[in-house]
N, CA, C and O atoms as a GROMACS GRO file, in nm:
protein
  296
    1MET      N    1  -5.981  -7.871  29.693
    1MET     CA    2  -5.945  -7.772  29.557
    1MET      C    3  -6.071  -7.690  29.553
    1MET      O    4  -6.053  -7.568  29.540
    2GLN      N    5  -6.207  -7.738  29.561
    2GLN     CA    6  -6.325  -7.678  29.517
    2GLN      C    7  -6.297  -7.571  29.600
    2GLN      O    8  -6.277  -7.471  29.532
    3SER      N    9  -6.284  -7.544  29.745
    3SER     CA   10  -6.280  -7.435  29.838
    3SER      C   11  -6.220  -7.322  29.788
    3SER      O   12  -6.257  -7.205  29.801
    4LEU      N   13  -6.091  -7.381  29.712
    4LEU     CA   14  -5.988  -7.273  29.652
    4LEU      C   15  -6.034  -7.184  29.535
    4LEU      O   16  -6.002  -7.069  29.504
    5VAL      N   17  -6.124  -7.279  29.476
    5VAL     CA   18  -6.185  -7.210  29.352
    5VAL      C   19  -6.299  -7.105  29.403
    5VAL      O   20  -6.326  -7.002  29.342
    6HIS      N   21  -6.359  -7.145  29.521
    6HIS     CA   22  -6.462  -7.039  29.553
    6HIS      C   23  -6.370  -6.945  29.622
    6HIS      O   24  -6.406  -6.831  29.591
    7LEU      N   25  -6.270  -6.943  29.698
    7LEU     CA   26  -6.169  -6.836  29.752
    7LEU      C   27  -6.146  -6.751  29.644
    7LEU      O   28  -6.155  -6.630  29.664
    8VAL      N   29  -6.118  -6.796  29.527
    8VAL     CA   30  -6.046  -6.723  29.441
    8VAL      C   31  -6.170  -6.639  29.361
    8VAL      O   32  -6.149  -6.519  29.343
    9VAL      N   33  -6.266  -6.682  29.324
    9VAL     CA   34  -6.377  -6.625  29.268
    9VAL      C   35  -6.444  -6.514  29.360
    9VAL      O   36  -6.500  -6.412  29.320
   10LEU      N   37  -6.428  -6.551  29.484
   10LEU     CA   38  -6.469  -6.437  29.603
   10LEU      C   39  -6.392  -6.317  29.588
   10LEU      O   40  -6.441  -6.207  29.562
   11LEU      N   41  -6.259  -6.346  29.606
   11LEU     CA   42  -6.138  -6.239  29.595
   11LEU      C   43  -6.190  -6.159  29.454
   11LEU      O   44  -6.220  -6.040  29.456
   12MET      N   45  -6.196  -6.249  29.324
   12MET     CA   46  -6.205  -6.162  29.211
   12MET      C   47  -6.325  -6.046  29.214
   12MET      O   48  -6.323  -5.937  29.159
   13LEU      N   49  -6.452  -6.118  29.314
   13LEU     CA   50  -6.548  -6.030  29.290
   13LEU      C   51  -6.526  -5.903  29.371
   13LEU      O   52  -6.566  -5.792  29.336
   14LEU      N   53  -6.458  -5.930  29.481
   14LEU     CA   54  -6.411  -5.819  29.588
   14LEU      C   55  -6.316  -5.725  29.500
   14LEU      O   56  -6.335  -5.604  29.494
   15ALA      N   57  -6.222  -5.783  29.438
   15ALA     CA   58  -6.127  -5.684  29.342
   15ALA      C   59  -6.238  -5.594  29.242
   15ALA      O   60  -6.240  -5.471  29.237
   16ILE      N   61  -6.321  -5.677  29.172
   16ILE     CA   62  -6.430  -5.580  29.104
   16ILE      C   63  -6.504  -5.465  29.161
   16ILE      O   64  -6.525  -5.357  29.105
   17VAL      N   65  -6.544  -5.505  29.287
   17VAL     CA   66  -6.616  -5.398  29.341
   17VAL      C   67  -6.543  -5.278  29.387
   17VAL      O   68  -6.581  -5.161  29.386
   18VAL      N   69  -6.430  -5.328  29.427
   18VAL     CA   70  -6.316  -5.242  29.455
   18VAL      C   71  -6.259  -5.150  29.351
   18VAL      O   72  -6.224  -5.036  29.384
   19SER      N   73  -6.249  -5.187  29.246
   19SER     CA   74  -6.237  -5.101  29.096
   19SER      C   75  -6.328  -5.030  29.062
   19SER      O   76  -6.299  -4.919  29.018
   20LEU      N   77  -6.492  -5.076  29.074
   20LEU     CA   78  -6.589  -5.021  29.037
   20LEU      C   79  -6.614  -4.886  29.144
   20LEU      O   80  -6.664  -4.781  29.104
   21GLY      N   81  -6.574  -4.905  29.272
   21GLY     CA   82  -6.572  -4.796  29.374
   21GLY      C   83  -6.461  -4.702  29.338
   21GLY      O   84  -6.489  -4.582  29.334
   22SER      N   85  -6.331  -4.743  29.309
   22SER     CA   86  -6.240  -4.627  29.294
   22SER      C   87  -6.304  -4.567  29.148
   22SER      O   88  -6.302  -4.444  29.136
   23ALA      N   89  -6.337  -4.614  29.082
   23ALA     CA   90  -6.413  -4.547  28.932
   23ALA      C   91  -6.510  -4.430  29.005
   23ALA      O   92  -6.488  -4.312  28.977
   24LEU      N   93  -6.593  -4.456  29.076
   24LEU     CA   94  -6.705  -4.388  29.116
   24LEU      C   95  -6.639  -4.270  29.201
   24LEU      O   96  -6.679  -4.154  29.202
   25TYR      N   97  -6.542  -4.315  29.265
   25TYR     CA   98  -6.464  -4.192  29.358
   25TYR      C   99  -6.409  -4.088  29.252
   25TYR      O  100  -6.421  -3.966  29.268
   26HIS      N  101  -6.348  -4.145  29.146
   26HIS     CA  102  -6.266  -4.046  29.061
   26HIS      C  103  -6.382  -3.973  28.984
   26HIS      O  104  -6.349  -3.868  28.928
   27LEU      N  105  -6.485  -4.005  28.974
   27LEU     CA  106  -6.623  -3.959  28.903
   27LEU      C  107  -6.670  -3.838  28.988
   27LEU      O  108  -6.690  -3.732  28.929
   28THR      N  109  -6.686  -3.844  29.098
   28THR     CA  110  -6.684  -3.784  29.182
   28THR      C  111  -6.625  -3.663  29.216
   28THR      O  112  -6.690  -3.564  29.252
   29ARG      N  113  -6.504  -3.666  29.205
   29ARG     CA  114  -6.400  -3.558  29.242
   29ARG      C  115  -6.416  -3.444  29.166
   29ARG      O  116  -6.376  -3.336  29.209
   30GLY      N  117  -6.472  -3.455  29.050
   30GLY     CA  118  -6.504  -3.309  28.945
   30GLY      C  119  -6.437  -3.332  28.845
   30GLY      O  120  -6.386  -3.441  28.821
   31PRO      N  121  -6.426  -3.203  28.756
   31PRO     CA  122  -6.375  -3.224  28.650
   31PRO      C  123  -6.246  -3.200  28.635
   31PRO      O  124  -6.202  -3.103  28.697
   32GLY      N  125  -6.161  -3.271  28.558
   32GLY     CA  126  -6.026  -3.288  28.532
   32GLY      C  127  -5.980  -3.400  28.459
   32GLY      O  128  -6.025  -3.514  28.452
   33GLY      N  129  -5.865  -3.338  28.396
   33GLY     CA  130  -5.808  -3.466  28.287
   33GLY      C  131  -5.755  -3.569  28.393
   33GLY      O  132  -5.782  -3.685  28.361
   34ALA      N  133  -5.692  -3.557  28.499
   34ALA     CA  134  -5.627  -3.670  28.556
   34ALA      C  135  -5.721  -3.763  28.625
   34ALA      O  136  -5.703  -3.883  28.648
   35ASN      N  137  -5.819  -3.692  28.653
   35ASN     CA  138  -5.929  -3.797  28.754
   35ASN      C  139  -6.004  -3.855  28.633
   35ASN      O  140  -6.001  -3.978  28.633
   36SER      N  141  -6.063  -3.805  28.541
   36SER     CA  142  -6.091  -3.889  28.389
   36SER      C  143  -6.014  -3.997  28.357
   36SER      O  144  -6.076  -4.103  28.347
   37ARG      N  145  -5.873  -4.001  28.334
   37ARG     CA  146  -5.779  -4.097  28.325
   37ARG      C  147  -5.797  -4.200  28.426
   37ARG      O  148  -5.818  -4.318  28.395
   38LYS      N  149  -5.788  -4.148  28.571
   38LYS     CA  150  -5.801  -4.252  28.622
   38LYS      C  151  -5.908  -4.334  28.663
   38LYS      O  152  -5.898  -4.441  28.723
   39MET      N  153  -6.023  -4.270  28.623
   39MET     CA  154  -6.175  -4.347  28.634
   39MET      C  155  -6.175  -4.453  28.521
   39MET      O  156  -6.220  -4.567  28.534
   40VAL      N  157  -6.112  -4.396  28.394
   40VAL     CA  158  -6.110  -4.510  28.289
   40VAL      C  159  -6.001  -4.600  28.293
   40VAL      O  160  -5.991  -4.687  28.207
   41ARG      N  161  -5.911  -4.586  28.392
   41ARG     CA  162  -5.809  -4.684  28.401
   41ARG      C  163  -5.889  -4.783  28.515
   41ARG      O  164  -5.866  -4.903  28.502
   42ALA      N  165  -5.955  -4.754  28.595
   42ALA     CA  166  -6.038  -4.800  28.685
   42ALA      C  167  -6.142  -4.908  28.628
   42ALA      O  168  -6.150  -5.029  28.651
   43LEU      N  169  -6.216  -4.827  28.550
   43LEU     CA  170  -6.283  -4.924  28.456
   43LEU      C  171  -6.245  -5.016  28.383
   43LEU      O  172  -6.297  -5.127  28.393
   44SER      N  173  -6.146  -4.991  28.295
   44SER     CA  174  -6.074  -5.075  28.214
   44SER      C  175  -6.010  -5.206  28.313
   44SER      O  176  -5.995  -5.316  28.260
   45ILE      N  177  -5.979  -5.188  28.432
   45ILE     CA  178  -5.953  -5.304  28.520
   45ILE      C  179  -6.051  -5.382  28.579
   45ILE      O  180  -6.032  -5.495  28.622
   46ARG      N  181  -6.174  -5.310  28.582
   46ARG     CA  182  -6.269  -5.399  28.626
   46ARG      C  183  -6.323  -5.482  28.517
   46ARG      O  184  -6.370  -5.591  28.546
   47VAL      N  185  -6.321  -5.442  28.398
   47VAL     CA  186  -6.337  -5.526  28.270
   47VAL      C  187  -6.247  -5.648  28.245
   47VAL      O  188  -6.277  -5.765  28.222
   48GLY      N  189  -6.132  -5.589  28.256
   48GLY     CA  190  -6.023  -5.708  28.273
   48GLY      C  191  -6.062  -5.827  28.370
   48GLY      O  192  -6.066  -5.948  28.348
   49LEU      N  193  -6.089  -5.754  28.482
   49LEU     CA  194  -6.105  -5.848  28.607
   49LEU      C  195  -6.256  -5.959  28.575
   49LEU      O  196  -6.260  -6.077  28.611
   50SER      N  197  -6.347  -5.902  28.515
   50SER     CA  198  -6.453  -5.949  28.497
   50SER      C  199  -6.444  -6.054  28.364
   50SER      O  200  -6.535  -6.138  28.358
   51LEU      N  201  -6.352  -6.057  28.266
   51LEU     CA  202  -6.325  -6.106  28.178
   51LEU      C  203  -6.252  -6.243  28.228
   51LEU      O  204  -6.270  -6.355  28.181
   52ALA      N  205  -6.175  -6.213  28.321
   52ALA     CA  206  -6.053  -6.307  28.365
   52ALA      C  207  -6.140  -6.404  28.474
   52ALA      O  208  -6.106  -6.515  28.514
   53LEU      N  209  -6.260  -6.331  28.508
   53LEU     CA  210  -6.347  -6.416  28.628
   53LEU      C  211  -6.390  -6.514  28.544
   53LEU      O  212  -6.357  -6.633  28.546
   54PHE      N  213  -6.464  -6.460  28.471
   54PHE     CA  214  -6.590  -6.547  28.329
   54PHE      C  215  -6.475  -6.658  28.263
   54PHE      O  216  -6.515  -6.765  28.217
   55LEU      N  217  -6.366  -6.632  28.264
   55LEU     CA  218  -6.265  -6.719  28.182
   55LEU      C  219  -6.240  -6.826  28.288
   55LEU      O  220  -6.238  -6.944  28.255
   56LEU      N  221  -6.219  -6.781  28.432
   56LEU     CA  222  -6.175  -6.879  28.523
   56LEU      C  223  -6.281  -6.973  28.550
   56LEU      O  224  -6.269  -7.094  28.573
   57LEU      N  225  -6.407  -6.893  28.543
   57LEU     CA  226  -6.527  -6.996  28.552
   57LEU      C  227  -6.558  -7.118  28.488
   57LEU      O  228  -6.606  -7.222  28.533
   58MET      N  229  -6.512  -7.076  28.348
   58MET     CA  230  -6.550  -7.157  28.271
   58MET      C  231  -6.437  -7.291  28.243
   58MET      O  232  -6.464  -7.404  28.201
   59LEU      N  233  -6.330  -7.244  28.275
   59LEU     CA  234  -6.240  -7.334  28.305
   59LEU      C  235  -6.246  -7.428  28.413
   59LEU      O  236  -6.208  -7.544  28.403
   60ALA      N  237  -6.298  -7.373  28.525
   60ALA     CA  238  -6.306  -7.430  28.657
   60ALA      C  239  -6.406  -7.559  28.610
   60ALA      O  240  -6.390  -7.675  28.649
   61TRP      N  241  -6.526  -7.507  28.507
   61TRP     CA  242  -6.653  -7.586  28.488
   61TRP      C  243  -6.591  -7.697  28.420
   61TRP      O  244  -6.617  -7.812  28.456
   62TYR      N  245  -6.500  -7.671  28.313
   62TYR     CA  246  -6.455  -7.762  28.194
   62TYR      C  247  -6.364  -7.882  28.298
   62TYR      O  248  -6.378  -8.004  28.286
   63ALA      N  249  -6.296  -7.832  28.373
   63ALA     CA  250  -6.204  -7.919  28.462
   63ALA      C  251  -6.273  -7.998  28.558
   63ALA      O  252  -6.214  -8.075  28.633
   64GLY      N  253  -6.391  -7.982  28.558
   64GLY     CA  254  -6.481  -8.059  28.660
   64GLY      C  255  -6.499  -7.998  28.819
   64GLY      O  256  -6.577  -8.051  28.899
   65LEU      N  257  -6.418  -7.883  28.852
   65LEU     CA  258  -6.394  -7.835  28.980
   65LEU      C  259  -6.543  -7.766  29.007
   65LEU      O  260  -6.577  -7.768  29.125
   66ILE      N  261  -6.618  -7.718  28.930
   66ILE     CA  262  -6.758  -7.661  28.967
   66ILE      C  263  -6.864  -7.696  28.896
   66ILE      O  264  -6.849  -7.680  28.774
   67ALA      N  265  -6.968  -7.739  28.930
   67ALA     CA  266  -7.096  -7.798  28.861
   67ALA      C  267  -7.186  -7.676  28.842
   67ALA      O  268  -7.169  -7.577  28.913
   68PRO      N  269  -7.289  -7.678  28.742
   68PRO     CA  270  -7.356  -7.588  28.745
   68PRO      C  271  -7.487  -7.662  28.824
   68PRO      O  272  -7.481  -7.785  28.833
   69HIS      N  273  -7.567  -7.615  28.864
   69HIS     CA  274  -7.710  -7.681  28.951
   69HIS      C  275  -7.819  -7.565  28.929
   69HIS      O  276  -7.782  -7.447  28.937
   70GLY      N  277  -7.950  -7.596  28.903
   70GLY     CA  278  -8.064  -7.547  28.894
   70GLY      C  279  -8.095  -7.498  29.008
   70GLY      O  280  -8.028  -7.526  29.108
   71LEU      N  281  -8.222  -7.400  29.015
   71LEU     CA  282  -8.268  -7.392  29.148
   71LEU      C  283  -8.349  -7.489  29.205
   71LEU      O  284  -8.446  -7.525  29.138
   72GLN      N  285  -8.333  -7.534  29.303
   72GLN     CA  286  -8.399  -7.617  29.390
   72GLN      C  287  -8.538  -7.620  29.441
   72GLN      O  288  -8.545  -7.569  29.553
   73PRO      N  289  -8.666  -7.669  29.392
   73PRO     CA  290  -8.778  -7.657  29.458
   73PRO      C  291  -8.796  -7.668  29.594
   73PRO      O  292  -8.726  -7.754  29.647
   74ARG      N  293  -8.873  -7.602  29.670
   74ARG     CA  294  -8.857  -7.652  29.822
   74ARG      C  295  -8.989  -7.731  29.827
   74ARG      O  296  -9.023  -7.791  29.929
   0.00000   0.00000   0.00000
């Protein structure tokens, strides 16, 4: 179960990066109403995915599927 949580987190992080890349692509396409709307939509999706990832991490921590740990000195 723990590896499933890790996989979902990695997939969501990848989706966030893809959404951010899409927004950058539409930003560099030049002026235009359609590109601006697509950029705003891509950034809105990124914010939604980030919030969903945060909630997923909090839920997984509360359920005991993941545990926070500090940095280990060597």
